[in-house]
N, C-alpha and C positions, 0 to 999 in steps of 0.2 A: 657219370653216376655225379661225381660232388660239382660240376659245372650245374647240372640240374638242381641237385639242391642248393648250389646259392643263388639260382635264379629265382625257386620259389621262397627261400628267406627273404631274398629283397622285396617280391612282391608282397610277401607279410606284412612287412614292416610298412610297405606304402599304401595299405590297402585303409590304414583309419582314415587318412589324406584324401584317397581318392572317393571313399566314402562322404567326404564331407565336402568334396566337388562337384559329387551328385548332390546332395542334399542343396546346397547353395545355387545348383545349378535349376533345382525342381522349385527352390523359392521363389525364383524369378517371376514365373507364370504362375505360381499361386497364389503371391501377393501382388499379383497385376490388377485382378477385378476388384480387392477391394481398396486397396491405397486410389486407383484411380476414381471408383465410385466415389470418394470422399470429397476428391477435387472436383468431382463434375460440375455442380452448380456453378462455382466460382469460374471454371473454364469455360462452360457454356456461354456465361453473361460475359467473358470478355470477348468470344468471336461471335456476337450477338448471333445464337443460335439455339435458344432456352426452348424451340417449338423441335430441334432435333434430340432430344436425348435418347431415346432407344438407338439411334441408328450408331451411335461409338460402340456403345455394347453389341449389337448384334454384330456389327462388320468381326470384331474379335471373337466371339463368339461362333459365329459361323465357319469360318476358314479354321479354327483351332479343332471344331468337332469332326471337319471334314481332313484334317490332316493328320490327325491322331492313327487311326487304323492303317492306312497308306503308308505312313513310315515306320508305323510297330513292324508292319509286313518286310519291308525294306531292311530295318536293322537285322531281321532273319537271316537274309539275304545276303547282305553287305558289312556284318557287323554292327556294335553299339556307336565304337568311338568316331567313328566319320559324322555320324548324326548329330551326336553331343554337341560337337563342335559346331557344325556346318549350324545346326538348330539354334545353340548358344549365339553364334557370331550373329544369325539373322535376328532373333529377337532383341540383341543389345543394339543394331543399326537402324531396327525398328523403332526401337524407344527414342534415339535421338532426331529419325523424322519426325515423331509424333512431339519431340520437346521444340522441335523448331519449326512446326506448323503456324502458317500465318491465317490460315483459313480452316472452314469445315472438311471442306471436301480432299483438302492436304490430310489432316489428321484420323477422317474415316480413314483414307488410304494406308497411314501409318497404322492405325489398329488392326485393318486387315492383315497388313505384313506380319505385325506382332502375333497376331494371333496363329501363323503359318510356324514361324519360329517356335512360338508357346507348345503348339501342340507337338511338333517334331521333339522338342524338349521332352515334353511328358512322356512321350513314347518310349523314347531310349533311354530314360532315366529307371524306367520299371523295368525295363527290360533287360537294362544291365546288370540287376540283382543278380541274377541266376548264375552270370560269368564271374561272379567274385565270390558269391556262398554257396555251400550245399546246402539240399534242400532241408534239412536240419538246422543249418545254422541263418537261412534267409526270412525263417519265419521272423527270429528277432528284430532282424534289422527292417524288415518290410513294414512293419509297425511305423517305427521311426519314420518314414517317406508317408504313410498314410496318414500319420498325425501332421504333417506340418502344413495340409490345407486347415486345419483348425487351429494349428500354429498363425498361419496368412492370416484366418479370419479374425482371431483377435488382436495380432498387433497391426492389421493393415488401415483400419480406421484410425488408429493413432497416428500411424507415421505417415499415413496421408494426411491429416490434419496439420499436424507440425510443419510439412516441408509447404505444403500450401499456404499458411499462414505465415511462416518466415520467411521461405525463399519463391513462393509462387507456385501456380500448377505446372508450370514447366518442370518443376523440380523432380515431381512424381516420375517421370519419364525419365531425365538425366541422371538420376541416381541410379538405373540400371548400370551402367557404365564403369563403375568402381567395383561395384558387386560382381557383375557378369565379369568381367576381366580376372579378379581372383579367383572364380567358379571355375572358369573356362582353362585358367593355368594350373589349375589341380588337376583336373582332368586330363589337359595336355600330357603335363609329368608323370602323372600317378596311375591313372586306368591304363590298363591294358588293352594292346590293341589285338582284340580276338575277335570272332565271327563264330556263327553257329555251328555245332560240329557234324549236323546232320547232313544228308542228301543235298540239301537244297543250294549250301554252301558251295558246292563244287560247282556246278551249272547252273548261276542265279539266270532265272527269266521273269521278267516282268510281266504279271495280269494287266494290261494297257487297258482291257475293255472294263475290267472289273471296276478296276481303279477309278475311271472315269464316270461308270454308273453310278457307284459307291457316293461318288463324292458329290455327284448332281443328286441321288437322292436324298442323302444326309443333309445336303447345303438348303436345297427346298425346304425339308422339313422344319429343319432349324430356323429357315426364315418365316417361315407359315407360323410358327409358335411363338417366335418371338415378335411379330407383328400384331399377331391376333390379339383383338380386345385391347390394344395401345394405337396402333397407327390404322389397323384397319379393323372393324366389328366382324365378328363370327360369321356373321351372314353376308358378307361382301365377297361376291362371285370372283374376285381375283385372289382371295385367300382359298376358297373352294380350289381353284384351277392351279393352286401352288401345289396342293395339298394330292391332287390327282397324278401332277407332275412328277411329285416327290415318289408317289405311289409306284408311276409308270416305271420311274428309273431302278427303284430298287428289284422293280421283276426283272428288268432286263439284267440285274445286276446276279441274281438267282441263276439266272441261264447263262449268264457268259462265267460264273462259279461252276458249275457245271461242266464244263467244256476247257476251263482252262488248266493247262500242265499244271502251274504253281500257284494257286489261286489266292488273293489277296487275304481270305476268309474261309477256309475249308471249311465247305457246310458240314461237314462230320464232326469236326471238332464245335462249330456253334450248335451242331446240335446234341451235342454230350450232356450227362449229366454232372461232368464238371466243369468244364468250362461254360455253358450253355446256359445252364441253371445258374451258375455264379454272375455270367452275365447280366441275367434278367434280375437276379436278387439285388446287382449293385445298382440298376437303374431304379428300383421300387426304394432301396433305401437312398438315393441320392434326392427322390421325389419328397421322402421324410424328412432330410435335412434342408431342403429348401423350403418347405412349408412350416418348419419351426424357424428358422433364421428369417424368412421374407415376412411372416405376418405376426409375429412375436410383438415387433416394432410399432407394429402397426395395432395391436391391441395395446401396448401402453401408452400409446399415445392417442387413436381416438376414442378408447374405450375410457381407461384411467388418466387421460390428459397429463400424462409426465411429458417430460422434455426428451427432445432427440438423445441430449448427450446421456441422459438416464436410462432410456430406451436401450442404447448402444452399451453402457455399461452394465446392464442388465444379462444380457448375452454372454456376459463373461464366465460364468460358471458352467453354461452349456458346452463352450468352445473348451475351457478347461479339463470338464470330464470327458469330452469329446477325445481330446489329444492324449489325455491319462489312460482312457478305454483302451486307445489303437496301439500304444504301446505293449499297454499290460497285456492284452490278448496275444501278440505277436510272442512274449514270453511264456503264456500257458500253452501256446499252440508247439513251441519248440521245444516244450517239456513235455509234450504226449496228447495235448489235449486234442479233439477231433474237430477242425472245423467246421463241420456240419452242425456241431454241438454249440459252438461259439456264435456262430451265423443266426440260430435258431433263440438263443439266450438274447442277443442282441436286438435283434427285430421284436422281439416279444418286449425287451424292456422300454425300444421306442415306441412303441405301439401304447405299451404304459403310459408314457411320459405325455404322450401327443393326447392321450385320452383324458390324462390329469389336467392340461390345458384347455382341454374342451371342456369340461365341467367350471370352470373359473367364469364366474359371472362378473358385475359391474363392482365390486366390491371385495377382491381374493384378499385371503392372507397371503401374506408377501412370503411366508414359509411356504405355504402351499405353492404357491406360483415359482421359488426358487427350485423346491424340490422337484418339482416336473419337467424343469429345465434342465435340472441336474441328470435326472432318469434319463429322459431324452438324449442327453450329449453321451453319458456311460452306454446307450443302447446301439447308438448309431455308429460311435467311433470304433464297438466292438464287431457289427457287422461289416463295417469297410474293409478291417482289415483281414475280416474270416473270409469274405466273397473273393477278395484280392488274392490271398493265399492259396483257397481252393482253386479258381484257376490258374492259377503261378504253376500249382504242383500235378493240375490233372493235364498239363500241355508236354509233349515229350520237347525235348530240348531245342529242337531246329524251328519250335513253335510256340516259344516262349512270348516272343516279341509280339506275335498275333494274339495271344491270351490277353496277355496284360494293356495291348491298344485296346479290345474289346469292350475289357472291365471300364478303361476310361473315356473310352465313347459311350458307355451305357451312362457313366455319373453324367457326362455334359447335358445329355439327351433327357435324362431323367429329369434337372435341374430345368430344363425347356419346359417338359410336359408338365411339371409343378407350378412353375409360373402360370401356364397355359389354362390349366383344367381347376388347379385350386382358386384362381383369380376368375373364374367362371363361375365356380361354386359361390364364391363370396359375393359377387356381382348381383347374382341371381337371389341371394340371402338378402341384401341390402334393397331391391328394387329401386324404386322411387322414394322411398322413406329414407330420413336422416336420425342421428341424434346416439347417444353413447347405448342406450339399450337396443336401438336395430343392430348396431354393429356388433355388441357383445353376442347378440344370439346370431348374426352370420356369421361370424369367426369362430363360436363352438362350434356351426356346422362342418366350416372350413377344418379344423382342428381334428373333427369328427372322423372326418373325410380319410385326411392322411392317415390317422391312427388306424383305419379299415385298410388302406394300401399297404401298410408296413405289416398288417398282420397277414396279407396275401404272400408278402415277402416271406413270413415265417414260414407258410406251408408251402414253399419252394426249397427252403430251408432242409428240410424234413427228408428231401428226396436227395438233395447234393451228392455226389460222390467224389470224397475230398480225399479218396488215395494215391497215393502219388505215382506215377508212369515211369517205365522202365526207361532208360535211353535207347533210341533208335525202336521205339514203338509207336504207335496212335495211340489216343484213348481210347480204352477197354478197360477189362478187368485190371484193377491197379497192380501195380509194382514198384516197390521201391527203389525210386532213384540213385543213382550212384555217383558221388561227388567226381566232377572233373578234376586231372591233374592240376594243383594250385590253389583248388578252393579249400576254404577251410569248413 
């Protein structure tokens, strides 16, 4: 008994450092997109590849999206710690390869490897939370992790710009080495070597068919969404072929999951009101987030004639509100608020904020513009934490990795959908005309469409099952989960 108490006390003392290690590990892939995006023009000019802008982003997005759900399931089978370490090491090594790249094919290959490492790390970090914290305590901490994405979006352009200007574009990749080593050291020393306590942990069986068909379906879908409207017109038969192949692969995935002894994504879990609806809500939330962050700079520059620096700075209120709401929402849920209610409020706030952006014309009041951005950020941050916690708490302990992997994948696919759908809406509004007035009208329609998407998400939130699942049970009528030994 005394030895057990000593081990628990040691674990409690090391938990803050384990959390710090997890946050730093998550910050690596979270910062990657915004930091690299800032350096992209200089990078492509140096490699004489300005006409291949989208491929560097597509390579990372494709491999990271595919690897998340597969890695998430494997963390349920084999434990979180191995994937935290392997994914982190892979991300750092791939970052160094990117920094050493001498041509575009080498850099694209490095970015694809980075995406795999980033996907594994992201899946493992969110799956690691339940092993450190009880359901009551994890609500407080999840807000910190979800807020990391807003913090990355806030700091990324500044960090990327400074590194590119003073050390060259290669530094945006090599900077991951010291940060990654610190994060990996903390995880290695402080994160407990645990695995799921469910039945899957005793006899791991990998669903190879499910993994292959899911990877094919998601990969082809993300590729089609990324290329559509950029490298390929939406009417391209090649694009249509990619979509059909993606749908066929996903159909085969469903068949494989029905027959698998231990499926990558249990269909009952995906169809539940807790995990399934939270996943759908996360996808719609991500569409709203990308709609705001992608098209607000275009409005500021294309309609108001503001500089790129001013446009980036004006997104600061949105991101600060996003981070604050993410953390605050976790605290509220920990104190007894229902995540179904907070998700509903968050989606309605975000929809109202985007509707406010849709009402802005060629000469908006600065207060109205900033106010709409703040309301949007508050709503999106609240919704993100709410959906993440709903899925986490609605899954049994041996499938929390799958649940967090689903919401993480939904966020990535939602971003790709937002770029494709809202970009098409904008293009249709612009037609062959040009000028600030035409741009303003097209963007009003685009923001209005994004607002409508979030209203659909608010409707889904009404039906969320936000009750906790008892250990040893599958999703169903909710029961409060008990904290495993050693958790706070």
